[in-house]
C-alpha positions in Angstrom: 99.7 86.5 118.2 98.1 89.9 118.1 95.9 91.6 115.6 97.7 91.7 112.3 95.4 93.4 109.8 95.5 95.9 107.0 93.1 98.7 107.4 92.1 101.6 105.2 92.6 104.9 107.1 89.3 106.5 106.4 87.1 104.1 104.6 87.3 101.5 107.3 86.0 104.0 109.8 83.0 104.8 107.7 81.5 101.3 107.9 77.7 101.7 108.2 76.3 101.3 111.6 79.7 101.3 113.4 81.2 104.8 113.6 80.4 108.1 112.1 83.9 109.3 111.5 85.9 111.2 108.8 83.7 111.5 105.7 80.8 110.0 107.5 80.2 113.3 109.3 81.6 115.8 111.7 80.4 116.6 115.1 80.2 119.6 117.4 82.9 118.5 119.8 85.0 121.5 120.8 88.7 122.1 120.7 90.7 120.5 123.5 91.6 123.9 125.0 87.9 124.9 125.3 86.5 125.1 128.8 83.2 123.5 127.6 82.0 120.5 129.4 81.9 117.0 127.8 78.7 116.2 125.9 76.0 114.5 127.9 75.9 110.8 126.9 72.1 110.9 127.4 71.6 113.6 124.9 70.2 112.4 121.6 71.3 115.6 119.8 75.0 115.0 120.2 76.9 112.7 117.8 79.7 111.5 120.1 81.2 109.3 117.4 81.8 112.1 114.9 85.3 113.2 114.0 86.4 116.1 116.1 86.5 119.3 114.1 88.8 121.0 114.9 90.9 118.3 116.5 91.1 118.0 120.3 94.1 117.1 122.5 93.7 113.9 124.5 96.4 113.2 127.1 97.5 109.8 128.2 100.2 107.7 129.9 101.4 104.2 129.1 104.3 101.8 129.4 106.5 100.4 126.6 108.3 97.1 126.3 111.6 95.9 124.9 109.7 94.3 122.0 108.8 97.7 120.6 110.6 98.4 117.3 110.3 101.3 115.0 111.1 102.3 111.4 111.0 105.4 109.3 111.9 107.6 112.3 108.7 106.6 114.1 108.4 106.8 117.9 105.8 105.8 120.4 104.7 109.5 120.3 104.6 109.7 116.5 103.6 106.6 114.5 100.9 105.1 112.2 98.4 105.0 115.1 98.9 108.5 116.4 98.8 110.0 112.9 95.6 108.1 112.0 94.0 109.0 115.3 94.5 112.6 114.2 93.6 112.3 110.6 90.5 110.1 111.0 89.3 110.8 114.6 90.4 114.3 115.1 92.3 113.1 118.3 95.7 114.6 118.9 97.2 112.1 121.3 99.7 113.6 123.7 101.5 111.3 126.1 102.2 113.0 129.5 104.8 110.2 130.0 105.8 106.8 128.8 108.2 104.5 130.7 109.5 101.0 130.3 107.1 98.4 131.7 109.6 97.8 134.6 109.1 101.4 135.8 105.4 101.6 135.2 104.0 100.8 138.7 106.3 103.3 140.4 105.6 106.1 137.9 101.8 105.4 137.9 101.6 105.5 141.7 103.6 108.7 141.9 101.3 110.4 139.3 98.2 109.2 141.1 99.4 110.3 144.5 100.0 113.8 143.0 96.6 113.9 141.4 98.2 114.5 138.0 95.9 112.4 135.9 95.7 112.5 132.0 92.5 112.0 130.1 93.2 108.3 129.5 95.2 106.1 131.8 96.6 102.6 131.6 95.8 101.1 135.0 96.2 97.9 137.0 93.4 96.4 139.1 94.4 98.0 142.4 94.8 101.5 140.9 91.5 101.2 139.1 89.8 100.3 142.3 91.5 103.1 144.3 90.7 105.8 141.7 87.1 104.6 141.4 86.6 104.5 145.2 87.9 108.1 145.4 85.6 109.3 142.6 88.4 110.2 140.2 87.2 108.1 137.2 84.5 108.8 134.7 81.6 106.3 134.7 81.7 104.7 131.2 78.6 102.6 131.6 76.3 104.8 129.4 79.0 105.6 126.9 79.8 102.0 126.2 76.2 100.9 126.1 75.1 103.6 123.7 78.2 104.2 121.5 80.3 101.0 121.4 80.0 99.6 117.9 78.4 96.2 117.3 81.8 94.6 116.6 83.2 96.2 119.7 80.5 94.8 121.9 80.8 91.4 120.2 84.5 91.2 121.0 84.5 92.7 124.5 81.5 90.7 125.8 82.7 87.3 124.5 84.0 86.7 128.0 81.7 88.6 130.3 83.5 87.5 133.5 86.6 89.2 132.2 84.8 92.3 131.1 83.0 92.6 134.4 86.3 92.9 136.3 86.2 96.6 135.2 82.9 97.1 137.0 82.9 98.5 140.4 79.5 98.8 142.2 77.9 97.7 139.0 79.3 100.6 137.0 81.8 100.3 134.2 84.7 102.3 135.5 87.3 101.4 132.8 87.6 99.5 129.6 89.4 96.1 130.2 92.1 94.9 127.9 90.5 91.5 127.2 92.6 88.8 125.6 92.5 85.2 124.6 91.4 83.5 127.8 92.6 80.0 127.1 96.0 80.8 125.6 97.8 80.6 128.9 96.6 77.1 129.8 99.6 74.8 130.4 100.7 72.1 128.0 103.2 69.3 128.2 105.9 69.5 125.5 107.8 66.3 124.7 110.7 65.7 122.3 109.2 63.0 120.1 112.4 62.2 118.1 113.9 61.1 121.4 110.8 59.0 122.2 111.2 57.3 118.8 114.9 56.7 119.3 114.3 55.1 122.7 111.3 53.1 121.6 108.9 54.9 124.0 105.2 55.8 123.4 103.8 59.3 124.0 102.8 59.8 127.6 99.2 59.1 128.6 99.7 59.2 132.4 102.0 60.9 134.9 103.7 57.5 135.4 104.5 57.5 131.7 105.9 61.0 131.9 108.1 60.1 134.8 109.4 57.1 133.0 110.1 59.2 130.0 111.9 61.8 132.1 114.1 58.9 133.5 114.9 57.6 130.0 115.7 61.1 128.6 118.1 61.5 131.5 119.8 58.1 131.7 119.6 56.6 128.2 121.7 59.1 126.2 118.9 60.3 123.8 121.2 62.7 122.0 123.6 59.8 121.4 126.8 61.7 122.3 128.1 59.3 124.9 127.8 61.9 127.7 125.6 62.2 130.7 124.4 65.7 129.8 120.6 65.5 129.2 117.7 65.8 131.7 114.1 64.9 131.5 112.2 67.9 132.8 113.2 71.6 132.6 112.3 74.1 135.4 113.3 77.7 136.0 114.1 79.2 139.4 110.6 80.8 139.3 108.9 77.5 138.5 105.8 78.4 140.6 104.9 81.3 138.4 106.7 80.9 135.0 104.4 80.2 132.1 107.3 78.3 130.4 109.3 75.8 132.4 106.9 76.1 135.3 105.1 73.5 137.4 101.4 74.5 137.0 100.8 71.7 134.6 102.8 69.2 136.7 100.8 70.1 139.9 97.5 69.9 137.9 98.5 66.2 137.4 98.2 65.9 141.2 94.9 67.9 141.2 96.4 70.9 143.1 97.0 74.5 142.1 99.8 76.3 143.9 99.7 80.1 143.6 96.0 80.1 142.6 92.7 80.4 144.5 90.2 77.6 144.0 86.9 76.6 145.5 86.7 73.8 148.0 83.8 71.4 148.4 81.9 74.0 150.4 82.3 76.7 147.8 84.8 78.7 149.9 88.0 80.0 148.2 91.2 78.4 149.4 94.8 79.0 148.5 96.1 76.2 146.3 99.7 76.2 147.7 98.6 75.0 151.2 96.4 72.0 150.1 97.6 68.5 151.2 98.1 67.2 147.7 100.9 69.7 147.1 103.1 67.6 149.4 102.7 64.6 147.2 103.7 66.5 144.1 106.7 68.1 145.9 107.8 64.6 146.9 107.8 63.5 143.3 109.8 66.6 142.2 112.2 65.9 145.0 112.7 62.4 143.7 113.2 63.7 140.2 115.9 66.1 141.4 117.7 63.4 143.5 117.9 61.2 140.4 119.2 63.9 138.2 116.1 64.2 136.0 116.0 68.0 136.8 118.8 70.3 136.1 120.9 70.5 139.3 121.2 74.3 138.8 117.5 75.0 138.1 117.3 77.0 141.3 119.5 79.7 139.8 118.4 79.6 136.2 116.0 82.1 134.6 113.9 81.4 131.5 116.6 82.7 129.1 119.2 80.2 130.6 116.8 77.3 130.4 115.9 78.2 126.8 119.6 77.9 126.0 119.4 74.3 127.3 116.5 73.6 125.1 118.1 75.2 122.1 121.3 73.2 122.6 119.5 69.9 122.8 119.8 69.1 126.5 116.1 69.0 127.4 113.5 66.5 126.5 110.3 67.7 128.2 108.8 70.8 129.9 105.5 72.4 130.7 104.7 75.6 128.8 102.0 77.7 127.2 100.7 77.6 123.6 103.5 79.9 122.2 106.4 77.6 123.2 107.0 76.2 119.7 107.5 79.7 118.4 109.3 81.3 121.2 111.4 78.5 122.6 111.4 75.2 120.7 112.0 76.8 117.3 115.6 77.5 118.5 116.2 73.8 119.0 114.6 72.9 115.6 116.9 75.5 113.9 120.0 74.0 115.5 119.1 70.3 115.0 117.5 69.1 111.7 116.3 65.9 113.5 114.6 67.6 116.4 110.9 67.1 116.7 108.5 68.0 119.5 104.8 67.5 120.2 102.3 69.2 122.5 100.5 66.8 124.8 97.5 67.4 127.1 98.3 67.3 130.8 98.7 63.9 132.2 97.3 62.7 135.6 98.7 60.6 138.4 95.4 58.7 138.7 92.2 58.1 136.7 90.9 61.6 137.3 91.6 64.0 134.5 94.3 66.7 135.0 92.6 70.0 134.7 94.7 72.9 133.6 94.3 76.3 135.3 94.9 79.8 134.0 94.4 83.3 135.2 91.7 85.8 134.3 93.1 87.2 131.1 93.1 90.9 132.0 96.5 92.6 132.0 95.5 96.2 132.2 92.6 98.6 132.2 91.9 101.9 130.4 90.4 104.5 132.7 89.2 108.0 132.0 89.7 110.9 134.4 86.5 112.3 135.7 87.8 115.7 134.8 88.3 114.9 131.2 86.6 117.3 128.8 86.1 114.5 126.2 85.5 111.2 128.0 83.8 109.9 124.9 87.1 109.8 123.1 87.9 106.5 124.7 85.0 104.9 122.9 86.1 106.4 119.6 89.5 104.8 120.1 88.1 101.5 121.2 85.8 101.3 118.2 88.7 102.1 116.0 90.9 99.4 117.4 88.1 96.8 117.0 87.8 97.4 113.2 90.7 94.9 112.6 88.3 92.1 113.7 85.4 93.1 111.4 85.2 90.6 108.6 83.6 93.2 106.3 86.3 95.8 107.0 88.0 97.2 103.9 91.6 95.9 103.6 94.2 98.2 101.9 97.9 99.0 102.2 98.0 100.8 105.5 99.1 98.2 108.0 97.9 98.3 111.6 99.3 94.9 112.6 102.8 93.8 111.3 104.5 95.5 108.5 106.2 93.9 105.5 109.5 94.3 107.4 108.1 92.5 110.4 107.6 95.5 112.7 104.8 94.8 115.2 103.1 98.2 114.9 100.0 96.9 116.7 102.0 97.5 119.9 101.7 101.3 119.4 97.9 101.3 119.8 96.7 103.2 122.9 93.5 101.1 123.3 93.3 97.5 122.3 91.7 94.2 123.2 91.4 90.7 121.8 88.6 88.2 121.5 88.4 85.6 124.2 89.3 82.7 121.8 90.9 84.7 119.0 94.0 82.5 118.6 92.1 79.2 119.0 89.7 80.4 116.3 92.6 81.4 114.1 93.9 77.8 114.4 90.6 76.3 113.5 90.1 78.6 110.6 93.6 78.0 109.3 93.2 74.3 109.6 89.9 74.4 107.6 91.7 76.4 104.9 94.6 74.0 104.8 92.3 71.0 104.5 90.3 72.6 101.6 93.4 74.3 100.1 91.3 77.5 100.1 92.5 80.5 102.2 90.1 83.0 100.6 87.9 83.3 103.8 90.9 83.9 106.2 91.7 87.2 107.8 95.0 88.9 107.0 96.4 87.5 110.3 95.2 84.0 109.6 96.4 84.1 106.0 99.9 84.8 107.3 99.8 81.7 109.4 98.4 79.7 106.5 101.3 80.9 104.2 104.0 80.1 106.7 102.5 76.6 107.3 102.4 75.9 103.6 106.0 77.1 103.4 107.0 74.7 106.3 105.2 71.8 104.6 107.2 72.6 101.5 110.4 72.0 103.4 111.3 75.3 105.2 111.9 74.4 108.9 112.2 78.0 109.8 108.3 78.0 110.0 108.1 74.8 112.0 106.9 76.8 115.0 103.9 78.2 113.1 102.8 74.7 112.1 103.2 73.5 115.7 101.0 76.4 117.0 98.4 77.1 114.4 98.6 73.9 112.3 98.6 70.3 113.4 99.8 68.6 115.5 100.0 71.7 117.5 99.6 73.5 120.8 96.1 74.6 119.7 95.1 71.1 119.1 95.6 70.6 122.8 93.9 73.9 123.7 90.9 72.8 121.6 90.9 69.5 123.3 90.6 71.3 126.7 87.8 73.5 125.4 85.9 70.7 123.7 86.0 68.7 127.0 85.3 71.8 129.0 88.3 70.8 131.1 89.9 74.0 132.3 89.4 76.5 135.1 90.7 79.9 136.0 92.1 81.4 139.2 88.9 82.2 141.2 90.3 85.4 142.7 90.9 88.2 140.2 90.2 91.3 142.2 92.5 94.1 143.4 95.0 93.0 146.1 93.3 92.9 149.4 94.7 95.1 152.3 96.6 92.2 153.8 97.9 91.2 150.3 99.3 94.6 149.8 101.1 94.4 153.2 102.2 90.8 153.3 101.8 88.9 150.0 105.2 89.6 148.6 106.8 88.2 151.8 104.5 85.1 151.7 105.3 84.4 148.1 109.0 84.7 148.6 108.7 82.3 151.6 106.7 79.8 149.4 109.2 79.8 146.6 112.1 79.3 149.0 110.5 76.5 150.9 109.3 74.7 147.8 112.7 75.0 146.1 114.6 73.7 149.2 112.2 70.8 149.5 112.7 69.8 145.8 116.5 70.1 146.4 116.4 67.7 149.3 115.2 69.3 152.5 112.6 67.4 154.6 109.1 67.2 153.4 108.0 68.2 156.9 109.0 71.7 156.0 105.8 71.8 153.9 103.7 71.4 157.0 105.6 74.1 158.7 105.2 76.3 155.7 101.4 75.9 155.8 101.3 76.9 159.5 103.6 79.9 158.9 101.6 81.0 155.9 98.4 81.1 157.9 100.0 82.9 160.9 101.9 85.4 158.8 98.9 86.8 157.0 97.5 84.0 155.0 94.6 83.3 157.2 93.5 87.0 157.1 94.1 87.1 153.3 91.8 84.1 152.9 89.1 85.9 154.9 89.4 89.0 152.7 89.4 86.9 149.5 86.2 85.2 150.5 84.6 88.6 151.4 85.5 89.8 147.9 84.0 86.6 146.4 80.8 87.2 148.3 80.5 90.7 147.0 81.2 89.6 143.4 78.8 86.7 143.2 
């Protein structure tokens, strides 16, 4: 669900009022090997957005993921992005290192400890804070304010709370990778062909959902004469997993384990130790005792539980908006009768269940204070935002997904998404479907439109696209949350506090173990002991530090 556009290599970058690049002009930036200092952002005589002539070397580091695929002998070091950076911006991108995402934290920390910093760095919140506090990052405040293009500012500032996480002491010390803020909100997915077969209505309350879980477990919904289905799917990491997790379930009891929320006095408190968690755990314990949860959930990861969904053994689970594409489509491919629907969270009482998400910042782009060309990051940022410009020229060069389904957008060094990009894509696609007129859609949205039309013509291979961007769909539910203004985010989004760094991993492991054992039958009194232990083993101090952070960031 990333940017999937077609952009002309040079014409796009010459859009009036955005960037003065390529044919639009050339600037006086010096070669990367020159000892000259960076241009002064306050100088009105320097065109920081001009193409570098001659090109300059810009160094960087980053991680890669298993989803990266290449064609035509491309690599992360040599691809459509790196070549266009050079041809259109005069930036010769050189990676000091790239590592798989699993190795990133260790490699980054080693490099920071050695003081070996490239011009542009992918950072996490803690590393951003540490480098800024040690005066090792370039202050980007003036550069962004004066030279970020209008479309860049429009996109980046849609969610100012997210954008401001990159500010330290009021100064913009990095560019945040913003993303669709509401995409991660939990949704209840229910297999509706089983509901129809068993004569059950869609769930409106938690009590309805529990009754459905029982029927899906005990009433042979797959009609194979075997006791081999269960009502609700969980993974062993149910407290943190976006799919097959319990965030949506706990929200039905108005509690938020693993998140920081405000209490009635306005203080931040840790959701996992609130009294209502015990009630929700008791219900999960009952579900497990009655066989409505997989007996082996405590040892199954997401891949294993997905296999259960694909093979038709699961009737209900909590997941994010992408579940129809990433998980449920496998069941639909295997069973021509399978049908699922996204349902808003249900509540145990007459108070609405409010979904909770996390501040949608996954990484930051920092610039070394010693960089000769700190302005290069703004050139790259403006370039990446062109894909969202409705007036941008669209030609054959693809900076999104190729005709052979290679997601080349992953190669971009600098990227960010609008706060409600995917929700807006759904709304725009639905409008085009209703009017049978896709002419106003972006390239990405037109792709969704075409696949939905294909599904409605009988191709179930595109069922997932309909159930995410069409209707009924996961984004129908997200839009419902937004229209009712019924969602919240984790109230703590800062760098790990000192005590978190020292003790949080141990506390989280203890929490997962205690909650899992309670669900599998141990005494509920263990929850009370967990709360006491959590506070004594560092939680009380963490709470103090979190509230000190909150006071500073009001």
